[in-house]
N, C-alpha and C positions, 0 to 999 in steps of 0.2 A: 480477427485482427492479427496483423502480421507484426512480429517483434523479433528481435535478435538477442542472443546471449553474448555477454562479455564476461570473461573469467578474470577476476582480480583477486589473487590469493591474499593480498593485504587489506581487503575490504574490511572496514571496522564493523559493519552490520553483517548479519547472516546472509542477507540478500537485499537488493534494492531495485526499484523500478524507476527508471528515468526515461521517459518516452522518447523513442520506441524500443528501448533496451531494457533487459533484465540483467542486472549485475549479480554475479555469483562468486563465491569463494573458490569453488572447484567444479569440475565437469560432472562429478557424481550427483551434484544437486539438480542437474537437468532432469534426472529421473524421479525426483521428489514431486509428485503430482500436486500434493497439498501446498507445498511451498510455491510452485509455479503458478497455481491457481490464485494464491494470495497476491502474488506480484502482478498477475494479469488483471485482477480486480483493481489494483492501483493504476495500472495503465489505462483502464477504462475510465476511472475517475479523472485522470489527467486529461484524457482525450475530451471528455465532455466539458471540462473547464478550460479548454484550449491551452493546456500545459502550465503556463506561467501563473495564472490565478490559482491553480491547484497548490503550487508551492507557497504562495503568499498566504492562502487560507490555512494550509497545513502548519506553517510556522506560527501564524496568529493563534490558531487553536492550541498548539503546543505551549506557547508563551502564557496564554490565559490559564491553561491547565497547570503549568508550573507554578504560577502564583497561587492558584487554588489549592493544589495538593502539596506543594513544596517538596516534590520528589520527582526525579527524572522519569522513573519507570511508570509511576502512576500517571504522570503527564502524558507520556508517550502512549500508553495503553488506552487512554481516554480521548485521544484524537479521534474525531468522528470517522475519518477515512480508515484508520486502523481498526476501529470497532467493527465497521462493516466488513473489512477484509478478514479479520480473525473470525468473526461470526459465521461467514460463509465459505471459508477456505476449504473445508472438507466437502462442500457441495460442488462437485465438479461440473454440474449442469447449471449452476447459478448464473453464470455470465450469459447463457442463452436465454434466460428468463428475466434477467435483471432490468428494472426500469431505470432510466437515466435519473441522476441526482438522488439515488437511493441512500447515499451517505447522509443526506439531510435528516433522515429518520433517526440517526444515531447522535445527533446534536443534543446535548443535555449538560 
């Protein structure tokens, strides 16, 4: 999958994937293979959901989690898309083996 980096020093998150871009705070992050793999997992999730539905499901999952946990960080870390990305971010071969819609396994 082809993607492009955009460097945004004032980015509020550490990094962010917005298909087909990976937004980073600085150029040094390009060398962080775990971070880039995490964001590439998100790009694959976005691609398989045709981008816009990904953001709608992401937001819905976050809002449900926010009601459930009443805490931003718990709500964020329990988004199924994030659970998959964090779980496999260190497995640099994951994307070559990943089945489509694997994030569904992390819904709970």
